[in-house]
C-alpha positions as MATLAB code, in Angstrom:
seq = 'XXXXXXXXXXXXXXXXXXXXXXXXXXXXXXXXXXXXXXXXXXXXXXXXXXXXXXXXXXXXXXXXXXXXXXXXXXXXXXXXXXXXXXXXXXXXXXXXXXXXXXXXXXXXXXXXXXXXXXXXXXXXXXXXXXXXXXXXXXXXXXXXXXXXXXXXXXXXXXXXXXXXXXXXXXXXXXXXXXXXXXXXXXXXXXXXXXXXXXXXXXXXXXXXXXXXXXXXXXXXXXXXXXXXXXXXXXXXXXXXXXXXXXXXXXXXXXXXXXXXXXXXXXXXXXXXXXXXXXXXXXXXXXXXXXXXXXXXXXXXXXXXXXXXXXXXXXXXXXXXX';
ca = [
      11.061  -18.873  -25.267;
      13.777  -21.042  -23.769;
      16.830  -20.120  -21.717;
      20.247  -21.729  -22.118;
      23.273  -20.995  -19.982;
      25.844  -18.996  -21.937;
      28.540  -17.853  -19.525;
      29.111  -17.232  -15.845;
      31.660  -15.269  -13.861;
      32.497  -16.464  -10.354;
      33.760  -13.946   -7.805;
      32.644  -11.096  -10.048;
      32.680   -8.919   -6.910;
      34.361   -9.418   -3.545;
      30.988   -9.754   -1.821;
      27.298  -10.344   -2.606;
      25.866   -8.899   -5.816;
      22.665   -7.044   -5.072;
      21.888   -5.163   -8.271;
      22.152   -5.489  -12.045;
      20.957   -3.654  -15.146;
      21.924   -3.168  -18.781;
      23.376    0.069  -20.112;
      21.883    0.568  -23.609;
      24.147    0.750  -26.634;
      25.183    4.133  -28.045;
      26.362    5.117  -31.545;
      29.951    4.347  -30.519;
      29.546    1.536  -27.990;
      27.816   -1.820  -27.528;
      25.518   -2.449  -24.545;
      27.254   -2.843  -21.177;
      26.262   -4.718  -18.057;
      26.206   -2.767  -14.798;
      26.433   -4.525  -11.417;
      26.381   -3.292   -7.818;
      27.635   -5.130   -4.753;
      27.835   -5.216   -1.006;
      31.562   -4.627   -1.543;
      30.704   -0.913   -2.195;
      31.674   -1.005   -5.888;
      29.876   -0.709   -9.205;
      31.327   -2.616  -12.168;
      30.795   -2.309  -15.932;
      31.128   -5.459  -18.072;
      31.316   -5.956  -21.807;
      27.988   -7.300  -22.913;
      28.486  -10.685  -24.556;
      31.696  -11.992  -23.049;
      31.338  -10.576  -19.498;
      34.847   -9.156  -19.526;
      35.307   -6.517  -16.823;
      35.541   -3.058  -18.413;
      36.007   -0.941  -15.278;
      35.299   -0.662  -11.573;
      33.659    2.394  -10.028;
      34.190    3.347   -6.399;
      32.774    6.158   -4.342;
      30.238    4.578   -2.002;
      31.165    3.737    1.581;
      28.514    1.047    2.129;
      26.908   -1.649   -0.005;
      25.318   -0.733   -3.353;
      21.588   -1.465   -3.217;
      20.518   -0.548   -6.765;
      21.865    0.491  -10.163;
      20.083    2.222  -13.063;
      20.974    3.274  -16.599;
      19.726    6.260  -18.596;
      17.744    5.125  -21.676;
      20.281    6.825  -23.990;
      23.101    4.828  -22.400;
      25.164    7.891  -21.601;
      24.834    8.050  -17.808;
      24.118    5.657  -14.967;
      23.325    5.882  -11.267;
      23.891    3.807   -8.170;
      22.263    3.973   -4.737;
      23.901    2.778   -1.564;
      23.177    1.995    2.074;
      25.309    5.107    2.746;
      22.198    7.146    1.722;
      23.853    8.610   -1.360;
      22.991    8.323   -5.038;
      26.007    8.652   -7.340;
      25.347    9.682  -10.960;
      28.221    9.173  -13.386;
      29.139    9.359  -17.067;
      29.312    5.786  -18.367;
      32.218    6.291  -20.774;
      34.432    8.633  -18.744;
      33.375    7.498  -15.264;
      33.260   11.171  -14.229;
      30.830   11.890  -11.403;
      27.993   14.086  -12.643;
      26.023   14.457   -9.422;
      25.892   13.163   -5.851;
      22.414   13.136   -4.328;
      22.084   12.857   -0.559;
      19.139   11.650    1.492;
      18.518   11.025    5.182;
      19.413    7.533    6.489;
      17.216    4.671    5.211;
      15.701    6.820    2.445;
      17.612    5.602   -0.637;
      16.699    2.220   -2.102;
      15.813    1.135   -5.654;
      16.147    3.730   -8.401;
      15.104    3.907  -12.061;
      15.184    6.482  -14.875;
      11.923    7.255  -16.639;
      11.588    6.139  -20.293;
      12.556    9.579  -21.635;
      15.454    9.958  -19.237;
      14.250   13.260  -17.834;
      13.551   12.012  -14.294;
      15.249    9.653  -11.852;
      12.870    7.978   -9.380;
      14.329    6.884   -6.039;
      12.396    4.654   -3.625;
      12.330    6.577   -0.364;
      12.477    3.759    2.170;
      11.408    4.983    5.588;
      10.086    8.285    4.197;
       7.157    6.323    2.673;
       7.621    8.148   -0.627;
       9.272    8.181   -4.022;
      11.569   11.121   -4.820;
      11.841   12.427   -8.394;
      15.063   14.157   -9.476;
      15.391   16.270  -12.657;
      18.221   14.799  -14.723;
      19.155   18.165  -16.246;
      19.565   20.106  -13.002;
      19.777   17.192  -10.515;
      17.357   19.023   -8.295;
      14.562   17.297   -6.374;
      11.385   18.242   -8.280;
       8.693   16.076   -6.627;
       8.001   13.845   -3.671;
       5.233   11.280   -4.222;
       4.025   10.384   -0.752;
       2.076    7.202   -0.104;
      -1.184    7.546    1.797;
      -2.268    4.711    4.050;
      -5.051    2.493    2.728;
      -8.511    3.224    4.046;
      -9.263    1.026    7.015;
      -5.911   -0.161    8.354;
      -5.236   -3.851    8.369;
      -5.667   -5.564   11.738;
      -1.942   -6.280   11.863;
      -0.943   -2.709   11.081;
       0.203   -0.414   13.822;
      -1.559    2.891   13.464;
       1.679    4.803   13.680;
       3.679    2.667   11.245;
       4.727    3.939    7.858;
       5.146    2.180    4.546;
       8.803    1.425    3.855;
       9.281    1.800    0.076;
      11.658   -0.729   -1.492;
      11.001   -0.761   -5.243;
       9.934    1.434   -8.140;
       8.907    0.964  -11.786;
       7.897    3.305  -14.633;
       5.165    2.494  -17.126;
       6.519    2.357  -20.704;
       4.793    5.644  -21.587;
       6.233    7.349  -18.496;
       2.826    8.495  -17.278;
       2.599    6.154  -14.318;
       4.983    5.207  -11.559;
       4.485    2.247   -9.224;
       6.262    1.446   -5.995;
       6.353   -1.570   -3.729;
       6.417   -1.465    0.062;
       7.576   -3.575    2.963;
       3.997   -4.320    4.021;
       3.180   -5.912    0.649;
       1.136   -3.138   -0.923;
       1.851   -1.483   -4.250;
       1.047    2.166   -4.920;
       0.429    3.742   -8.317;
       0.903    7.439   -9.126;
      -0.008    9.758  -11.983;
       3.391   11.363  -12.532;
       2.234   14.335  -14.590;
      -0.152   15.450  -11.861;
       2.054   14.093   -9.059;
      -1.088   12.434   -7.711;
      -1.664    9.119   -5.947;
      -4.137    6.943   -7.869;
      -4.651    3.755   -5.860;
      -3.098    0.858   -3.987;
      -2.781   -2.635   -5.437;
      -3.434   -5.362   -2.913;
      -2.631   -9.068   -2.855;
       0.839   -9.512   -1.385;
       1.315   -9.810    2.364;
       5.100   -9.558    2.527;
       7.732   -7.116    1.155;
       7.609   -6.267   -2.573;
      11.275   -5.985   -3.590;
      10.984   -5.669   -7.347;
       8.551   -4.363   -9.961;
       8.451   -4.290  -13.764;
       5.923   -2.996  -16.274;
       5.300   -4.788  -19.553;
       7.091   -2.885  -22.351;
       4.096   -3.485  -24.619;
       1.134   -2.855  -22.344;
       1.331    0.170  -20.024;
      -1.414   -1.338  -17.871;
       0.395   -4.580  -16.980;
       2.602   -4.495  -13.886;
       4.530   -7.435  -12.409;
       5.650   -7.732   -8.798;
       8.040   -9.983   -6.873;
       7.404  -10.556   -3.198;
       8.796  -12.355   -0.172;
       5.529  -14.276   -0.045;
       7.001  -16.426   -2.895;
       4.467  -15.191   -5.448;
       4.735  -13.238   -8.666;
       1.702  -11.065   -9.350;
       0.415   -9.624  -12.617;
      -1.766   -6.534  -12.112;
      -3.903   -4.276  -14.228;
      -2.199   -1.253  -12.737;
      -4.677    1.224  -14.212;
      -7.774   -0.721  -13.278;
      -6.403   -1.541   -9.839;
      -7.032   -5.273  -10.062;
      -4.975   -8.418   -9.636;
      -4.977  -10.347  -12.934;
      -3.002  -13.389  -11.879;
      -1.013  -14.699   -8.890;
       1.719  -17.055  -10.070;
       3.525  -19.458   -7.776;
       6.437  -21.813   -8.202;
       9.368  -20.498   -6.208;
      10.081  -22.199   -2.892;
      11.015  -18.980   -1.099;
      11.184  -15.176   -1.430;
      10.976  -13.772   -4.949;
      13.580  -11.018   -4.962;
      13.610   -9.762   -8.541;
      11.467   -9.645  -11.665;
      11.865   -8.407  -15.249;
       9.800   -8.614  -18.434;
      11.248   -9.726  -21.791;
      11.531   -7.065  -24.530;
       8.710   -8.719  -26.516;
       6.448   -8.767  -23.455;
       5.856  -12.513  -23.772;
       7.772  -13.766  -20.755;
       8.878  -12.832  -17.256;
      12.061  -13.834  -15.461;
      12.397  -13.970  -11.671;
      15.185  -14.508   -9.170;
      14.599  -15.986   -5.728;
      16.182  -16.817   -2.410;
      15.551  -20.454   -3.360;
      18.733  -19.950   -5.514;
      16.911  -20.312   -8.848;
      15.975  -18.197  -11.848;
      12.587  -18.998  -13.327;
      11.145  -18.181  -16.722;
       7.388  -17.617  -16.895;
       5.364  -17.883  -20.090;
       2.676  -15.205  -19.901;
       0.348  -16.963  -22.329;
       0.347  -19.933  -19.934;
       0.775  -17.767  -16.818;
       3.078  -20.393  -15.390;
       6.772  -21.112  -14.875;
       8.091  -23.107  -17.825;
      11.812  -23.306  -16.963;
      14.000  -23.270  -13.841;
      17.706  -22.413  -13.977;
      19.947  -23.457  -11.079;
      23.210  -21.709  -11.985;
      23.622  -20.037   -8.575;
      24.452  -21.453   -5.152;
      22.836  -18.647   -3.125;
      19.856  -16.309   -3.347;
      19.366  -14.421   -6.641;
      18.983  -10.686   -6.100;
      18.728   -9.485   -9.653;
      17.525  -10.529  -13.127;
      17.499   -8.322  -16.224;
      16.695   -8.830  -19.896;
      18.995   -6.950  -22.249;
      17.115   -4.247  -24.185;
      17.153   -4.418  -27.978;
      19.687   -2.309  -29.858;
      23.346   -2.252  -30.852;
      24.773   -3.281  -34.190;
      26.778   -6.250  -32.889;
      24.274   -7.657  -30.398;
      24.073  -11.405  -30.838;
      20.591  -12.546  -29.862;
      18.525  -12.193  -26.712;
      20.211  -12.159  -23.325;
      19.145  -12.471  -19.710;
      21.458  -11.960  -16.771;
      21.220  -12.856  -13.073;
      23.330  -11.937  -10.038;
      23.527  -13.557   -6.652;
      24.780  -13.549   -3.092;
      27.246  -16.194   -4.291;
      29.222  -13.289   -5.932;
      28.589  -14.609   -9.423;
      27.033  -13.330  -12.650;
      25.188  -15.782  -14.935;
      24.428  -14.905  -18.557;
      21.743  -16.761  -20.536;
      20.771  -16.881  -24.173;
      17.089  -17.071  -25.074;
      15.205  -17.665  -28.274;
];
């Protein structure tokens, strides 16, 4: 796989872009790109030409995360204002507004079936699960502390949860914490399974392989990308190459490659057969907060796409083959 720059949009938002995801195609619409910014807005962009489709408002602080339902019909955004806004993609009508205490709304993702929305709980040291039919809180997955606290841990400190990821079969949910640990849960039984160790700084992004429900990838401020056997609880590979914090990670639809964004201002492509970075893209002039491969689907989709967003207020679109 090789990336080539396709298009970029400067000043896509008025301030830093912190979040990006793809809204899957529907029977009547092509895929859309969804971005969230420190400027308190969420924007929808036409998929291949990055033409602005519409701007959503409603948050009163920066947007920390965006997520799209697997059917492409609804999307959600979380903000530093401690609210999650759920809206209809085509009409922009607000479907639900979910409120949490301060510092308890961070990254959010829909499960593969679209029946649950997982929200990283920040200072609550948990992940909250919301039913997407009733928009009621149906479970709180709390993170226990590892046995035998680390020497640097304060006994009273909690894990601050930054990131979440669903396994492709929807049976597992992983979350990443400020202290560098990952936690894996059995969603059906709402039971903690184990921690995954290896990072020693915040884990800001997670992604499961779409082809292997055991493989989990993590991006950390320690400048490493880790590949875990999430079921077995073991670290498979620690990959290095970025010069600074790794802020985002995503896995290609064929499961053969991983893309990462970093505060070193680059996007890197990693070949999983080689377990190494094979390409570095320097389209941005500031740290890269989000990378996302476009999911397959849509009658007029023209090839594979990867997108990245940055503190420099820009969106970069790449072709890959």
